[in-house]
C-alpha positions as CSV (number, residue, x, y, z in Angstrom):
1,M,-34.5,-110.6,70.6
2,Y,-37.8,-108.9,70.7
3,I,-37.1,-107.3,74.1
4,A,-33.7,-106.0,72.9
5,D,-35.4,-104.4,69.8
6,K,-38.1,-102.8,72.0
7,T,-35.4,-101.2,74.3
8,V,-33.6,-99.7,71.3
9,L,-36.8,-98.2,70.0
10,N,-37.5,-96.6,73.3
11,E,-34.0,-95.0,73.5
12,M,-34.2,-93.3,70.0
13,P,-36.9,-90.7,70.9
14,E,-34.9,-89.9,74.0
15,K,-31.7,-89.2,72.0
16,K,-33.7,-87.0,69.6
17,R,-35.0,-85.0,72.6
18,H,-31.5,-84.4,73.9
19,R,-30.3,-83.4,70.5
20,Y,-33.1,-80.9,70.1
21,R,-32.4,-79.4,73.5
22,F,-28.7,-79.0,72.6
23,I,-29.5,-77.3,69.3
24,K,-32.0,-75.0,71.1
25,W,-29.5,-74.1,73.7
26,A,-26.8,-73.5,71.1
27,A,-29.1,-71.3,69.1
28,W,-30.0,-69.2,72.1
29,I,-26.3,-68.8,73.1
30,L,-25.4,-67.7,69.5
31,L,-28.3,-65.3,69.5
32,I,-27.3,-63.8,72.8
33,L,-23.6,-63.6,71.6
34,A,-24.8,-61.9,68.3
35,A,-26.8,-59.5,70.3
36,I,-23.9,-58.7,72.6
37,L,-21.5,-58.3,69.6
38,A,-24.1,-56.2,67.8
39,S,-24.4,-54.0,70.9
40,I,-20.6,-53.8,71.2
41,A,-20.3,-53.0,67.5
42,W,-23.0,-50.3,67.8
43,F,-21.4,-48.9,70.8
44,L,-17.9,-48.9,69.2
45,N,-19.4,-47.4,65.9
46,V,-21.1,-44.6,67.8
47,K,-18.0,-44.0,70.0
48,S,-15.6,-44.3,67.1
49,R,-17.3,-41.7,64.9
50,P,-16.2,-38.7,66.8
51,L,-12.7,-40.2,67.2
52,L,-12.6,-41.0,63.4
53,T,-14.0,-37.6,62.5
54,S,-11.4,-35.9,64.7
55,Q,-8.6,-38.1,63.4
56,I,-9.4,-37.4,59.8
57,K,-9.7,-33.6,60.3
58,T,-6.6,-33.4,62.5
59,L,-4.6,-35.7,60.2
60,L,-5.2,-33.7,57.0
61,Y,-4.7,-30.4,58.7
62,K,-1.5,-31.4,60.4
63,S,0.1,-33.4,57.6
64,T,-0.4,-30.5,55.1
65,D,1.3,-27.9,57.4
66,S,-2.1,-26.4,58.2
67,L,-2.8,-25.7,54.5
68,Y,-5.9,-27.9,54.0
69,T,-9.1,-28.5,55.9
70,I,-11.8,-31.2,55.3
71,T,-15.5,-30.8,56.0
72,F,-18.4,-33.3,55.7
73,T,-22.0,-33.4,56.7
74,K,-22.2,-37.0,58.0
75,V,-19.9,-40.0,58.8
76,S,-21.1,-43.6,59.1
77,T,-18.9,-46.4,60.3
78,N,-18.9,-50.2,60.6
79,I,-16.4,-51.2,63.2
80,L,-16.6,-54.9,62.2
81,T,-15.7,-54.4,58.6
82,G,-13.4,-51.4,59.3
83,S,-15.2,-49.1,56.9
84,A,-16.5,-45.6,56.9
85,T,-18.4,-43.3,54.6
86,L,-18.3,-39.5,54.6
87,Q,-21.0,-37.6,52.9
88,N,-20.8,-34.2,51.1
89,V,-17.0,-33.9,51.4
90,K,-15.0,-30.7,50.7
91,I,-11.3,-30.4,50.9
92,T,-10.3,-26.7,50.6
93,P,-7.0,-24.8,51.0
94,D,-6.6,-21.9,53.4
95,T,-5.5,-19.0,51.3
96,I,-4.2,-17.0,54.2
97,R,-2.0,-19.9,55.3
98,Y,-0.9,-20.3,51.7
99,K,0.4,-16.7,51.7
100,Q,2.2,-17.4,54.9
101,L,3.8,-20.5,53.4
102,V,4.9,-18.5,50.4
103,A,6.6,-16.0,52.7
104,L,8.3,-18.9,54.5
105,K,9.2,-20.4,51.1
106,R,7.4,-23.6,52.0
107,A,4.4,-23.3,49.7
108,P,3.8,-25.9,47.0
109,N,3.3,-24.9,43.3
110,N,-0.1,-26.5,43.2
111,L,-3.2,-25.8,45.2
112,Y,-6.1,-28.3,45.1
113,Q,-9.8,-28.1,45.9
114,V,-11.8,-31.3,46.0
115,S,-15.6,-31.7,46.4
116,L,-17.7,-34.9,46.2
117,K,-20.9,-36.4,47.6
118,K,-19.4,-39.5,49.0
119,L,-15.9,-40.6,50.2
120,V,-15.6,-44.3,51.2
121,V,-12.9,-45.6,53.5
122,N,-12.5,-49.4,53.5
123,H,-10.6,-51.6,56.1
124,F,-9.1,-49.0,58.3
125,H,-8.0,-51.4,61.1
126,P,-9.3,-49.5,64.2
127,F,-7.8,-52.0,66.7
128,I,-4.3,-51.4,65.3
129,L,-5.0,-47.7,65.6
130,Y,-6.0,-48.1,69.2
131,R,-3.2,-50.5,70.2
132,E,-0.2,-49.3,68.1
133,Q,-1.1,-45.8,67.1
134,K,-0.9,-46.7,63.4
135,L,-3.7,-45.6,61.1
136,Q,-3.6,-48.2,58.3
137,I,-6.2,-48.0,55.6
138,E,-6.6,-50.5,52.7
139,D,-8.7,-48.4,50.3
140,V,-10.0,-44.8,50.0
141,L,-12.5,-44.1,47.2
142,F,-13.3,-40.6,45.9
143,D,-16.4,-41.3,43.9
144,K,-17.0,-38.8,41.0
145,P,-15.1,-36.0,42.7
146,E,-14.7,-32.5,41.2
147,V,-11.0,-31.5,41.4
148,Y,-9.5,-28.1,40.8
149,M,-5.8,-27.7,40.5
150,I,-4.3,-24.2,40.5
151,N,-0.7,-24.0,39.4
152,K,1.6,-21.1,40.2
153,Q,5.3,-21.5,39.6
154,L,7.3,-20.4,42.6
155,D,11.1,-19.7,42.2
156,F,12.1,-21.4,45.5
157,N,10.6,-24.7,44.3
158,E,13.0,-25.0,41.4
159,N,15.0,-28.2,41.4
160,R,13.4,-29.5,44.6
161,A,13.2,-33.3,45.1
162,P,9.9,-35.0,44.4
163,R,8.6,-34.9,48.0
164,P,6.8,-32.6,50.3
165,I,8.9,-29.6,51.4
166,Q,8.7,-30.8,55.0
167,S,8.0,-34.4,56.2
168,P,4.3,-34.7,57.2
169,Y,5.5,-37.1,59.9
170,T,6.8,-34.2,62.0
171,F,3.2,-32.9,62.2
172,I,1.6,-36.2,63.2
173,S,4.3,-38.0,65.2
174,K,2.8,-36.9,68.6
175,S,-0.4,-38.8,67.9
176,L,0.5,-41.4,65.2
177,K,3.5,-43.6,64.5
178,E,2.4,-44.4,61.0
179,F,-0.3,-43.3,58.5
180,S,-0.7,-45.4,55.4
181,I,-3.2,-46.1,52.6
182,K,-2.7,-48.9,50.1
183,N,-4.9,-47.3,47.4
184,I,-6.5,-43.9,47.0
185,R,-8.8,-44.1,44.0
186,F,-10.4,-41.1,42.2
187,R,-13.2,-42.7,40.1
188,D,-14.8,-40.8,37.2
189,A,-13.2,-37.6,38.3
190,S,-13.8,-34.2,36.8
191,F,-10.3,-32.6,36.7
192,N,-9.9,-28.9,36.1
193,Y,-6.5,-27.2,35.6
194,I,-6.0,-23.5,36.1
195,N,-2.7,-21.9,34.9
196,K,-2.0,-18.9,37.1
197,N,1.3,-18.3,35.3
198,V,-0.4,-16.4,32.4
199,T,-2.1,-13.1,32.2
200,K,-5.6,-14.5,31.6
201,P,-5.9,-17.9,33.3
202,E,-8.2,-20.4,31.6
203,V,-9.7,-23.6,32.9
204,F,-8.7,-26.8,31.1
205,S,-11.1,-29.6,32.0
206,I,-11.2,-33.4,31.6
207,D,-14.1,-35.6,32.7
208,D,-14.3,-39.3,33.5
209,L,-10.7,-39.5,34.6
210,N,-9.6,-42.4,36.9
211,I,-6.5,-41.9,39.1
212,T,-5.1,-44.4,41.6
213,L,-2.4,-43.3,44.1
214,V,-0.6,-46.5,45.3
215,D,0.9,-47.1,48.8
216,L,0.9,-43.7,50.5
217,L,3.1,-44.0,53.6
218,V,3.9,-41.4,56.3
219,D,6.3,-42.6,58.9
220,S,9.8,-41.8,60.2
221,T,11.5,-43.2,57.2
222,S,9.3,-42.6,54.1
223,F,10.3,-39.0,53.6
224,E,13.9,-40.0,52.7
225,D,12.9,-43.0,50.6
226,T,14.2,-42.2,47.1
227,K,12.0,-44.9,45.5
228,R,8.9,-42.9,46.5
229,F,7.7,-39.6,45.0
230,Y,5.5,-37.5,47.2
231,L,5.5,-40.4,49.6
232,L,3.8,-42.7,47.0
233,K,5.0,-45.9,45.4
234,D,3.1,-45.3,42.1
235,V,0.5,-43.3,40.3
236,I,-1.8,-44.9,37.8
237,I,-3.9,-42.8,35.4
238,N,-6.6,-44.0,33.1
239,L,-8.9,-42.1,30.7
240,K,-11.2,-44.1,28.5
241,D,-12.5,-41.4,26.0
242,Y,-12.0,-37.7,25.7
243,K,-13.4,-35.2,23.3
244,Y,-12.6,-31.4,23.2
245,P,-14.1,-29.0,20.7
246,T,-11.6,-26.4,19.6
247,P,-12.4,-22.7,20.4
248,D,-13.0,-21.9,16.7
249,K,-15.7,-24.6,16.6
250,M,-14.1,-26.2,13.5
251,Y,-12.6,-29.3,15.0
252,N,-13.1,-32.0,17.6
253,L,-10.0,-33.3,19.4
254,K,-10.5,-36.9,20.4
255,L,-8.5,-39.3,22.5
256,S,-9.2,-43.0,23.1
257,Q,-7.9,-45.1,26.0
258,L,-5.1,-43.3,27.8
259,D,-3.1,-45.3,30.3
260,F,-0.2,-44.0,32.4
261,R,2.0,-45.5,35.2
262,A,4.4,-43.3,37.0
263,S,6.7,-46.1,38.2
264,T,7.6,-46.9,34.6
265,G,7.2,-43.4,33.2
266,R,5.2,-44.9,30.3
267,L,2.1,-43.5,28.7
268,R,0.0,-45.3,26.1
269,V,-2.8,-43.9,23.9
270,N,-4.7,-46.1,21.5
271,K,-5.9,-43.3,19.3
272,F,-5.6,-39.5,18.9
273,A,-7.6,-37.7,16.3
274,V,-8.2,-34.1,15.0
275,E,-11.6,-34.4,13.3
276,P,-12.9,-31.5,11.1
277,L,-16.6,-30.8,11.7
278,Y,-17.2,-30.1,8.0
279,D,-16.4,-31.8,4.8
280,E,-13.6,-30.6,2.5
281,M,-15.5,-28.2,0.3
282,K,-17.8,-26.8,3.1
283,F,-15.0,-26.3,5.6
284,G,-13.5,-23.2,3.9
285,E,-17.0,-21.9,3.2
286,V,-17.8,-22.0,6.9
287,A,-14.5,-20.4,7.8
288,G,-15.1,-17.7,5.2
289,Y,-11.8,-18.0,3.3
290,A,-9.4,-20.5,1.8
291,K,-8.4,-22.1,5.1
292,D,-6.3,-25.2,5.4
293,R,-8.4,-28.1,6.7
294,F,-6.5,-30.7,8.8
295,S,-7.6,-34.2,9.3
296,I,-5.3,-36.2,11.6
297,L,-5.4,-39.7,13.0
298,M,-2.6,-41.3,15.0
299,N,-2.7,-44.8,16.4
300,N,-0.6,-46.7,18.9
301,I,1.0,-43.7,20.6
302,S,3.4,-44.4,23.5
303,L,5.7,-42.1,25.5
304,S,8.4,-43.4,27.8
305,G,10.7,-41.8,30.4
306,I,8.0,-39.3,31.5
307,N,9.1,-37.2,34.5
308,L,5.8,-37.1,36.5
309,P,7.1,-35.0,39.5
310,L,8.4,-32.4,37.0
311,Y,5.0,-32.3,35.4
312,I,3.2,-32.0,38.7
313,S,5.4,-29.2,40.0
314,R,5.8,-27.1,36.8
315,Q,3.5,-28.7,34.2
316,E,6.6,-29.4,32.2
317,L,6.2,-32.5,30.0
318,R,9.6,-34.2,29.4
319,A,9.8,-37.6,27.8
320,K,12.7,-39.7,26.6
321,E,11.0,-41.2,23.6
322,M,7.7,-41.1,21.8
323,T,6.5,-43.7,19.2
324,I,3.6,-43.4,16.7
325,A,2.7,-46.4,14.5
326,N,0.1,-46.1,11.8
327,G,-1.9,-42.9,11.1
328,F,-2.3,-40.1,8.6
329,V,-2.2,-36.3,8.3
330,A,-4.4,-34.9,5.5
331,V,-4.4,-31.2,4.5
332,F,-6.9,-29.7,2.1
333,N,-7.4,-26.2,0.8
334,N,-10.1,-24.8,-1.5
335,N,-8.4,-21.9,-3.3
336,S,-11.6,-21.1,-5.2
337,L,-12.5,-19.2,-2.1
338,P,-11.1,-15.7,-1.2
339,D,-7.8,-15.8,0.5
340,R,-7.2,-14.4,4.0
341,G,-6.3,-11.0,2.6
342,K,-4.3,-9.1,5.1
343,V,-4.4,-12.0,7.6
344,S,-0.9,-13.5,7.5
345,R,0.4,-17.0,8.2
346,I,3.8,-15.8,9.1
347,G,5.0,-17.5,12.2
348,K,2.8,-20.6,11.6
349,Y,5.5,-23.1,10.6
350,P,5.4,-26.4,12.7
351,H,8.4,-25.5,14.8
352,Q,7.0,-22.0,15.4
353,L,3.7,-23.4,16.6
354,L,5.6,-25.7,18.9
355,Q,7.2,-22.6,20.5
356,S,3.9,-20.9,20.9
357,L,2.5,-23.7,23.2
358,D,1.8,-22.5,26.7
359,A,3.0,-25.8,28.2
360,P,6.8,-26.5,28.3
361,I,7.6,-29.7,26.4
362,L,10.6,-31.8,25.5
363,V,10.6,-35.1,23.7
364,D,14.2,-36.3,23.0
365,K,13.2,-38.6,20.2
366,I,9.9,-39.2,18.3
367,K,9.8,-42.4,16.2
368,L,7.3,-42.5,13.3
369,K,6.3,-45.6,11.5
370,D,3.9,-46.0,8.5
371,I,2.3,-42.5,8.6
372,D,0.6,-41.2,5.4
373,I,0.8,-37.4,4.7
374,S,-1.1,-35.7,2.0
375,Y,-1.6,-32.1,0.8
376,A,-4.5,-31.4,-1.6
377,V,-5.8,-28.2,-3.3
378,Y,-8.9,-27.5,-5.2
379,N,-7.8,-25.2,-8.1
380,K,-10.4,-22.6,-9.2
381,E,-8.8,-22.4,-12.7
382,S,-8.9,-26.1,-13.5
383,Q,-11.9,-26.7,-11.2
384,Q,-10.2,-29.9,-10.2
385,R,-8.4,-31.2,-7.1
386,G,-4.7,-31.8,-7.1
387,R,-3.1,-34.0,-4.5
388,I,0.4,-34.9,-3.5
389,S,1.0,-37.6,-1.0
390,F,3.9,-39.0,1.0
391,E,2.9,-42.6,2.0
392,H,4.3,-45.1,4.5
393,T,6.4,-42.3,6.1
394,S,8.8,-43.4,8.8
395,G,11.7,-41.8,10.6
396,I,12.9,-40.0,13.7
397,I,12.3,-36.4,15.0
398,S,14.8,-35.4,17.6
399,N,14.9,-32.5,20.2
400,A,11.2,-31.5,19.9
401,T,11.1,-28.8,22.5
402,N,10.1,-25.2,23.4
403,I,12.0,-25.0,26.7
404,A,14.4,-22.1,26.6
405,A,17.2,-23.8,28.7
406,V,17.2,-26.8,26.3
407,K,17.3,-24.5,23.2
408,V,20.4,-22.7,24.5
409,K,22.3,-26.0,24.5
410,N,20.7,-27.3,21.3
411,P,18.5,-25.0,19.2
412,I,18.0,-27.5,16.3
413,M,15.1,-29.9,15.9
414,E,15.8,-32.4,13.2
415,A,13.5,-34.7,11.3
416,K,15.0,-37.5,9.2
417,L,12.2,-39.2,7.3
418,N,11.9,-41.7,4.5
419,T,8.7,-42.0,2.5
420,Y,7.2,-42.8,-0.9
421,L,6.0,-40.0,-3.1
422,L,2.5,-40.8,-4.3
423,G,3.1,-44.3,-3.1
424,Q,5.9,-45.0,-5.7
425,G,9.1,-43.0,-5.7
426,K,11.3,-43.5,-2.6
427,L,12.1,-40.1,-0.9
428,D,14.6,-39.5,1.8
429,V,14.2,-36.0,3.3
430,D,16.0,-34.2,6.2
431,F,14.5,-31.2,7.9
432,K,16.5,-29.0,10.3
433,F,14.4,-26.4,12.3
434,D,16.1,-23.6,14.1
435,L,14.0,-23.3,17.3
436,A,15.7,-20.1,18.4
437,A,15.3,-18.2,15.2
438,H,12.9,-15.3,15.2
439,T,12.2,-15.5,11.5
440,G,11.3,-19.2,11.4
441,D,14.6,-20.4,9.8
442,F,14.7,-24.1,8.6
443,S,16.2,-26.1,5.9
444,Y,15.1,-29.2,3.9
445,S,17.0,-31.5,1.6
446,G,16.4,-34.8,0.1
447,I,16.6,-37.3,-2.7
448,L,13.8,-38.9,-4.7
449,Q,14.7,-41.8,-6.9
450,N,13.4,-43.9,-9.7
451,F,9.8,-43.4,-10.6
452,N,7.5,-42.9,-13.6
453,A,7.0,-39.2,-14.2
454,R,3.4,-39.7,-15.1
455,V,2.5,-40.3,-11.5
456,L,3.0,-36.5,-11.0
457,N,0.0,-35.9,-13.1
458,Q,-2.1,-36.1,-9.9
459,I,-0.7,-32.7,-9.1
460,T,0.7,-31.1,-12.3
461,K,-2.6,-31.4,-14.2
462,P,-5.0,-29.8,-11.8
463,L,-2.6,-27.3,-10.3
464,G,-0.1,-26.6,-13.1
465,L,-2.3,-27.4,-16.1
466,V,0.5,-29.6,-17.4
467,R,0.0,-33.3,-18.3
468,I,3.0,-35.5,-18.5
469,N,2.6,-37.9,-21.5
470,R,5.6,-39.9,-20.7
471,G,8.9,-39.7,-18.9
472,N,11.1,-41.5,-16.4
473,V,12.9,-40.0,-13.4
474,D,16.3,-41.2,-12.3
475,K,16.7,-38.8,-9.4
476,L,15.3,-35.6,-8.0
477,K,17.7,-34.0,-5.5
478,F,17.0,-30.8,-3.7
479,D,18.6,-28.6,-1.0
480,F,16.8,-25.5,0.4
481,K,17.1,-22.9,3.1
482,A,13.9,-21.2,4.1
483,D,12.4,-18.6,6.5
484,D,9.2,-16.7,7.1
485,F,9.5,-14.9,3.8
486,G,10.5,-17.6,1.3
487,T,13.0,-20.2,0.3
488,K,16.0,-20.5,-1.9
489,G,18.0,-23.5,-3.0
490,T,19.0,-25.9,-5.8
491,V,17.1,-28.7,-7.6
492,D,18.9,-31.4,-9.6
493,F,16.3,-33.2,-11.8
494,S,17.6,-36.2,-13.7
495,Y,15.2,-37.7,-16.2
496,F,14.8,-38.9,-19.8
497,D,12.1,-39.3,-22.6
498,L,9.9,-36.5,-21.4
499,S,6.9,-35.3,-23.3
500,V,4.1,-33.0,-22.0
501,A,0.8,-31.5,-23.0
502,L,-0.4,-28.1,-21.8
503,M,-4.0,-28.1,-20.7
504,K,-6.9,-25.7,-20.3
505,N,-10.4,-25.9,-18.7
506,D,-13.3,-26.3,-21.2
507,P,-16.5,-25.3,-19.5
508,E,-18.6,-26.9,-22.2
509,K,-16.9,-30.3,-21.8
510,D,-16.6,-30.0,-18.1
511,H,-13.0,-31.2,-18.0
512,L,-9.4,-30.3,-19.0
513,V,-8.6,-30.4,-22.7
514,K,-5.3,-30.4,-24.5
515,R,-4.1,-27.1,-25.9
516,G,-2.8,-28.6,-29.2
517,L,-0.8,-25.8,-30.8
518,L,0.6,-24.7,-27.4
519,S,1.6,-28.2,-26.5
520,F,3.3,-28.7,-29.9
521,L,5.3,-25.5,-29.4
522,A,6.1,-26.4,-25.8
523,N,7.6,-29.8,-26.8
524,A,9.3,-28.3,-29.8
525,L,10.6,-25.0,-28.4
526,I,10.6,-25.3,-24.6
527,I,10.6,-28.8,-23.1
528,K,14.0,-30.5,-22.7
529,A,13.3,-34.3,-23.3
530,E,16.2,-35.3,-21.0
531,N,18.6,-34.1,-18.3
532,P,21.6,-34.7,-18.6
533,G,21.4,-33.8,-22.3
534,P,23.6,-35.2,-25.1
535,N,26.6,-33.6,-23.5
536,E,26.0,-35.7,-20.4
537,K,26.1,-32.6,-18.2
538,L,23.4,-32.4,-15.5
539,I,21.9,-28.9,-15.3
540,S,21.1,-27.8,-11.8
541,E,18.4,-25.2,-11.2
542,N,18.7,-22.4,-8.7
543,V,15.3,-21.6,-7.2
544,V,14.3,-18.5,-5.4
545,Y,10.7,-18.6,-4.2
546,E,9.1,-15.7,-2.4
547,R,6.4,-16.9,0.0
548,P,3.0,-15.2,-0.2
549,P,2.3,-14.3,3.5
550,N,-1.0,-16.1,3.4
551,T,0.4,-19.5,2.3
552,S,1.1,-22.5,4.5
553,F,4.2,-24.5,5.2
554,F,3.2,-27.4,3.0
555,N,2.2,-25.0,0.1
556,M,5.6,-23.3,0.2
557,I,7.6,-26.6,0.1
558,W,5.7,-28.1,-2.8
559,K,5.7,-24.8,-4.8
560,S,9.4,-24.4,-4.4
561,L,10.0,-28.0,-5.7
562,F,7.4,-27.5,-8.5
563,V,9.2,-24.4,-9.7
564,G,12.5,-26.3,-9.7
565,I,11.1,-29.1,-11.7
566,K,9.4,-26.8,-14.2
567,H,12.6,-24.9,-14.7
568,S,14.6,-28.1,-15.1
569,V,12.4,-29.3,-17.9
570,G,12.6,-25.9,-19.6
571,I,9.3,-24.3,-18.5
572,T,10.9,-21.0,-17.4
573,E,9.2,-17.6,-17.4
574,E,11.4,-16.4,-20.3
575,K,10.5,-19.4,-22.5
576,Q,6.9,-19.2,-21.6
577,A,7.0,-15.5,-22.7
578,K,8.7,-16.7,-25.9
579,I,6.0,-19.2,-26.7
580,R,3.3,-16.7,-25.9
581,S,5.0,-14.4,-28.4
582,H,5.0,-17.2,-31.0
583,I,1.3,-17.8,-30.3
584,A,0.6,-14.1,-30.7
585,T,2.4,-14.1,-34.0
586,F,0.5,-17.1,-35.2
587,K,-2.8,-15.4,-34.1
588,A,-1.8,-12.2,-36.0
589,I,-1.0,-14.2,-39.1
590,K,-4.3,-16.1,-38.8
591,E,-6.3,-12.9,-38.3
592,S,-4.5,-11.2,-41.3
593,R,-5.2,-14.2,-43.4
594,E,-8.9,-14.2,-42.3
595,L,-9.1,-10.5,-43.1
596,R,-7.7,-10.9,-46.6
597,R,-10.1,-13.8,-47.2
598,Q,-13.1,-11.6,-46.1
599,K,-11.9,-8.8,-48.5
600,R,-11.7,-11.2,-51.4
601,I,-15.2,-12.4,-50.7
602,E,-16.5,-8.8,-50.6
603,R,-14.7,-8.0,-53.9
604,Q,-16.2,-11.1,-55.5
605,K,-19.7,-10.1,-54.3
606,L,-19.2,-6.6,-55.8
607,K,-18.3,-8.0,-59.2
608,E,-21.3,-10.3,-59.2
609,N,-23.6,-7.5,-58.4
610,R,-22.4,-5.5,-61.4
């Protein structure tokens, strides 16, 4: 037993020595293989760089019909990982070749110029390139590129299919059977758009834009593939935040989280805002006159059915439907400031502003949900702010366009909205805008039902110096036709138990006070307490309102309705003149009575002095 154990102990070091020698030989073999592979990789990397450089330059040049060239200062490759990095890259168009292509009617509408410090190509499968003449790339990254896009509409490109004019495969087929890239990513791109279709082109810029071009394929079949556009399967666009100061330095336009996918034609925006740079009272002071101040916030915006190829070729935005849920539009004007004098707002109605946009646009249907709209004015006479609001506004706007061909077929943009006046009375209103009219023609009609008339004090007191003591409204129905110069129509105001007080500003008390005698006379001689009256006949009012050229769209609409309401309750110009005549008579009687009293006092003093 002892001898057996001793033999085993002697064999163990021998096994360890054999194992050590095996590991040592294996390590040397692996090291030698690694050195050989590294040498081969280095050799292939060095040898592949000229080939890769040549392939890239030739491929871009040929596939774009000799229009574009690429330059770079350095290329580094890793044959094992199939990656390459190009430094200081510039992709530029050949303007002479472009003119030749225009003459041949093969030129595109857009010219691009791209520059960046680093372009990364990942997994380009060099062995497949060598064996099968197929250049397959998994990923191309343009890191922080600066992109210039110059657009010039060319007549011969009208109604072309969303693909290159000629298949790029015809230019590369002698050297390649296939060229494909799974993803082309533009990360944090600075995108600059230049519109060459106008007299004075301006640069429109967006920074931090992310664009992914999905599954680019150039082969013998891809050109005819109707599921592709410009040989791509999809285009994905993302913009996290965007801010643009308006040229007048009065607003910031802000956009938060934009996402677009071409395959679905759907665009989503979390938030869009028009933010004034000054508060309500200071805004007009900075502008130098009583300028409308807009504050706009729209949430949860989505567009569907966007035609991306049409936008790329002609910068024409067409969408089937747009939805906006939650938001507000607030307009404020300080009329204690000077007006614009000879500066006119003619031609500034909403549908006219739409026509003045440089970019062609068509949205078949716009759905609004839960939007608050308000119009407020600071009145220099009352030194108070009047405000009218339309809350929880919902509805549909159809045929929002400025495209001439669309307007020929249908020149009417319609807005059917339902809302709540000052948060209480339900209002259904229908706007019809004539997009082809040179004088801004449009109509508006609606019905407002069942509300306490006292809620109107928010606007009648500060702006009309009329306080409603009590009153109930059954229905306010209106129908107007308007243009640049004014509006005319009818107002049917059905109400009962109405009583008002006329107000004036008292500087000593720093608020509006009741004009006692005038209010008494108004209720006694002017105000109709109900309509229909005792004869149960509803009296309609015909309103003709001439628009001051310097007033806004909102101002004209509420003024026309306010005139109709005033006339319906009896506050007409004739009756106001009548009550002023009564007041003048009372003042004359009072002054005569005071004069006679003074004379009596003087005669009494004379008697006492004698």
